N, C-alpha and C positions, 0 to 999 in steps of 0.2 A: 613411635608409631604415629603416622599422619592421620588426623581425624577425618572421618568420612563426612564431608559437608554435603548438605542437600538443601533443596528449596521446595517449599510447599506453597502453592497458590490457592487462595480461597476464592473460588469463582462459582459459587452456588446461588448467588443472588438473582432474584426475579427481575428487578429493575422496573417496578410497577409504574413509576413516573415516566418511563420511556414511552409508555403507551404503544407497545410494539409486540408483535408475535415472535420477533427475533430475540433470542436470549441476549441479555445485556453484554456478556463477554464477546459476542460476535459482531457487535456494532463497530463499524470501521472508523479509524482515525488515521488520516494521511496514508491510506492504501492498505493498512493491515487491521485485522480485528483487534480490539482492546487486549484480548488475552495473548495475541501474538507478540505485541510490544513487551508484555511482561515476561513471556517465555524467552524472548531474545535477550532481554536484560539478565534473566536468570542464567541463561546459557553462557554468558560472558564470564561467569564465576567458575566455569568448568566443574559443575557439581557432579557428585557420584550418582545422583538421581533427582528427578523433578516429579513431585506429586501435584495433582490438580484435584481439588475438591469441587465436585459439580452437583447441581441440584435441579433448578429450573431448566428445562430443555436439555437435560443431561446427555441424552443420546446424540442430539444435534451438535452440542459443544464438543463432545468426545470425538465424533466422526470428523468434524471440521479440523480439529487439532491433528488427528492421526493422518488425515489426507494431506496436510501441509507441513509436516515436520521438516522434511528435507528442503522445501521451498523457503522456510523460515530459518534454516540453518541450525536446527535443534538436533544435536547429536547425543545428548544425555538421555538415558532411559527415562521414559515418561510413564507414570502410573496414574490411574484415575480412581477416585473414591466418591461414592454417592452419599451426600448428606441427607439422611432420612429424617432426622430430628432437626427441625428448623428453629430451635430455641437458642439462637445466638452463635457468636463466633467461637465460643468454647466448644459447643457441640460440633461445629464444622471441623475443628482440629481433631476432636475425638474420633470423627469418622475416618481419619487417616492414621489411627494408632499403629496399624501394621507397618506403615511407612516410617513412622517415628522410631519404631523398634529396630529398624535396620541401619540407622545412621547415628553418628555420635553427636553431630550438631545439625540444626535445621534453621534455615531462614524462612520466615513466613511473610508472604506478600499478599496484599489485597488484589483481587482480580479485576478491579475497576480503576486502577491508577496507571494509565498508559504513559504518563509523563516521567515516571521514575527513570533514573539514569544508571547505567551499569557501573560507572566509576564510583557513584555513591554507594552502591551495594558492595563493591569491592572494599571501599574504605570502612564500611560497617563491619564486614567480615574480619578485616585486619585488626581493627580496634578490639573486637570481641575476643579474638584469639590472643592478642597481646596481653589483655587484662585477665585472661583465663576466667572470663565472666560466666555467670549462670544465665544471664539474659541481657539483652541490649535492645533499646527501642529507638527508632529514628524519630526525632522531634523536629518540628519546624514552627516558626512564628508567623502567624497569618494576620492579615488586616482585620478579618472578621472571623472569629473562632466559633461562631454559632453552629451547633450541630456536631462539633468534634469533641472527643475526649480530651480533657486538659491534663497536662503534665504537672503534677504537684511535687515540689522539691522540699527537702527538709532544711533544717537550719544551716547545714554545711553545703547547701546548694546541690545536694545529691538527690537521686531519684527516691521518692517516697511512695507514690502511687499514681494511678491514672483514674480520673473521675469522669464518667460519662456525662454528657449534656443533661440528660434526664435526671441525674442524681446530684447535680452540682448546685451548691448554694450560691447566693449572689456574689460573694467574694471570689469563689472559685471560677465563676463565669467571667470574671474580669481577666483571667489569665489568657494570654494570647499564644503561649507555647502549647502546641497541640500534638496529639499522638497521630503519626502518619499512617498507622496500621501496618508498619513494617518492623519486623523484629528478627533478632537472632537468639536462639535458645540452645542451651545444653539439653540434648534430647531427653536424657533420663530425668533431669530436673523438671522439665516441662511435663513429662508423663506423670510424675508424682504430683505436681501441682494440679493437673487436670482432675485428679481424683478428689481433690479438696474443694473444687468449685461449688458454690451455692447459687441458686437462682437470685437474680438481682433485678431491680427496676420494675416499672409498671407491667412489663410483659413477662416478668419472671424468666429472664434469659440468663444463660451462662456466658459471662464475659471472659474472653481470652485475656483481656487486660488485667484481670484480677490475678492471673498467674504470676505476673511480675512481682507484685508485693509478696506473694506466697514464697516465691523463690528467694527473695531478699530475706524474708523471715527465717528461711532454712539456712541462712548463713552464707549464701553465695552472692557475689557482687551483682547488682542490678545497675546497668549503665544507661545514661542518656547520650545518644549521639545526635548532634545537631547539624543541619545543613541550611545554608542561607537561601537556597532556592526552594521556596515554599510550594511552588507549582508542582513539584514532584509528588506532593501528597494529595493533590486535587483528585477526588474520586468523581466518577461519572454516574449520575442518577437521573439525569433528564436530558432532553434534546439540547437545551440551552448550554448545559455543562459539556455536552459532547462537542458542540460548536466552539466553546471556549477552549477546550483541550486541543482541538484541531488547529485553532488559530495560534496557540502557543507553540505547538509542535512545528507548525509550518514556518514560524519565525525562526526557530532553531535550525530547521533544515536549510532555509534560505541563507542564514548566516554562515552555516558550514560551507555551502558552495561558494559564497562570496569570499570567504577566508581562503578558499582553495583555487582562486583565480577565475571564477565565473562572474561575468557582469550581469546583474539584474537591473534593468532600467527602472522598474518600479516593484520592489520586493513585496510591498503590501498587496499587490494585485497579480502575484505570480504563485501558482499552485503546483508544488512539487511533492510527490509522495516520498515516503521514507526509503523506499527501495531503489530510487533513481540514482544513476551515476552520470556525472557530467564532467567533461574534460576542461582543462584550463583554456582561457581566452575565448570561450564560447560566450556569445552575446545574446541575451534573452530579453525581448521587449515585454510590455505589460500584457496581461490577460492570457498568458500561456498556461496550459495544463499539461504537466509531465507526470504520467501516472504509471502505476504498476512497477515492473522491473525494467523499465526503459533505461537504455544506455545511450548516451550522447557523447560523441568524440570531441576533439579539440578544434578550436577555430571555426566553430559553426555559428551561423546567424539564424536566429528565430525571430521573425517579425511578429507583430501583435496577433493574439488570438490563435496561436498554433496549438493544436491538440495532438498529443502523442501518448499512446497506451501500449505497454508491453512490446516495445519495438527497439530496434538497434539502428542508431544513426551514426555513421562513421565520420571521420574528420572532414573539415572544410565543406560541409553541406550548408546550403542556403534554403531555408524554408520560409516562403513568403506568406503574406497576410492570409490568415484563415485556413492554412493547410491542416488536414485531418489525417492522422496516420494511426492504424491499429494493427498490431501483431504482424509487423512487416520489417524489412531490412533495407536500409538505404546506404549505398556504398559511397566512397570518397568523391567529393566535388560534385555531387548531384545537386540539381536545383528543382524545387517543387513550388507550385503555386503561381499567383495567388489562388486560393480556394481549390487546391488539388485535394484529391481524396484517395488514400491507399487503404483498401479493405484488406482483411486478413490474408496472409500467405502471399503477399506481394513482395517482390525483390527487384530493386533497382541497382544495376551494376554501375561501375565507376563512370562518372560524367554524364549519366542519363538525365533527361529533363522531362518533367511532367508539369504542364502549365495550366492556364486558367480553366477552372471548372471541368477538368478531366478526371476520370475515375478509373482506378486500376484495381482489379480484383483477382487474387490467386493467379498472378501472372509474373513472368520474368521480363523485365525491360533491359535489353542488352547494353553493353558498354557504349556510351556516346549516343544512344538512340534518343529520339525526341517524340514525345506525345504532347504537343504544345497546347492545344485548346479544344474544349468542347467535345471530347471523345470518351468512349467507354471501351476499355481493353480488359476483357475477362477471360480466364482459363486459357491463357496465351503464353507461348514460348517465343520470345522475340530476340533475335540476334543483335549483333553490334551494328552501329551506324545506320539504323533504320530511321526514316523520317515519316511520321504519320501526320497526314493533313487534318485540318479541322473537321469535326463532325463524324469522325470514323467510329464505327461500331463493330465489335465482334459479337455476332449473334450466336451465343453459346448454348442457348436453351431451346430445345425442340418441343417443350411442353411436358416432357417426361424425364429426359436426361440432359446432363451438361456435356458439352463436347469441346474439344480443344482446337485452337487455331495455332498454326506454326508459321512464323514469319522469319525467314532466315536473314543472314547478314546483308546490309546495304540495300535493302528493299526501299523503294520510294512509293509511298501511298498518297494518292491525291485526296483532295477534300471530299467529304460526304460519301465515303466508301463503306459498304457493308460486307463483312466476311461471314458467310453462313457456315458455321462449323459443323462437322470436322472438315478442315481445309488446310492445305499447305501451300505456302508461297516460297519458292526457292530464291537463292541469293541473286542479288542485282536485278531482280524483276522490278517492273514498274506497273502500277495500277492506276488507270485513268480515273479522274475525278467523277464522282457520281455513280461508280460501278457497284454492282452487287455480285460478289465473287462466290461461286458455289463449287467450283472445280479447281483442281491443282493447277498452279501456275509454274511453268518451267523456269529454270535459271536464265536470267537475262531476258526473259520474255516480257511482252507488253500485253496486259490484259485490260480490255475495255468491254464492259458489260452494261450497255445502256441503249435505249432506243434512239434511232436517228431523229434529230430535231426536224420537225416539219413546221413551216410557217405558211399559213393560208392567208392570202391577202384579202382584205375587205370582208373578213369573217368575224370581225369584232362586233361590239354592241353598236347597233345603228343609232346615230344621233338624230334627234328630232330638231327640226328648224322651225322657227316661227314664220 
């Protein structure tokens, strides 16, 4: 019979040093909350269930997780347990006893370690099962072990116990191999050990770490599993540590994309969230921000300081300096910028162009159409082959409601035109420069809506002569 493996995440901490009203597990690292990174790593194990122990900001943490399970790709059943007794990690696990009782084995993870890797967790699980162990702890060697529990080994170099920083003598404090806070337990052995815990340290807390020695004393193997990447154990307790974790994760993300054929001109100055996808042979200059669930195709060029959030960029797109795109879609061979702005729900079809300082909002720009400079196109359906002159504005707001402008195929729009929505311009029409269009324009029509120029001679400012 295959054991029912599960994962329990301890995410009840307040994070006092964060100086924040936001619960610590919800602070973001490279586009996802801390707890999301841990849930995603846990999901990679395909567990029978995932338990989350919550405490500070419990309702907010629970609701955020429930609202985003599908977005984060979590398919395992997720249960929540509130830690009422805040007397240590042992009490946190006791809060989830109903969860432990349903599963044969349980992996326990800290809720503030977003840098842990799924392949490490899989290796831990495999080693635990192969040895038929009672417990296994993930250990790492760190440059500065201050604040961490130390792994103490016996004369045979096997696990003996874990000693917390507050309880360590000077000799133990010299040990650099530390407890990562990640474990695998035989569930029954863990439940039995939890009943034997006694309060420890100056705060009289119940240490989960004491259960490992108790399980060893009961005659079950207690293993140490080591990884060379100590950053996986880095917990987040302050804003500085949050920034450090983001920097490490960003370097991993950038390396992944470069390994898969993406050119980053200056990786140290390129900010890519964990959920971003990028095709091969795309070239990205420095200062770019690629955020959320953005997808970028192959053979794209992103010049410096491009910002893209939750958008889809198809193949062979050129985004010039300072282009800003949010919640929009850009089709093949489009060109944007410099300093173009796509606001949410904008769609550019194949070969469209949006140029200098032009803004598109909730609009469709048809195939091969051009909005080249200094224009605002909002709430608009634009057909193919349209040419929009500089300074064109769709006046979509009447002070109470938004209205739509429809510009059909192959319309030519002169410079400095105002479309007062709702209004429709049919195919092949031409709009004279400087016009304010308030009525429907027929196909192939010419619309000119401006006053006749009048020049009055000798009506300028009178010059005074000495």
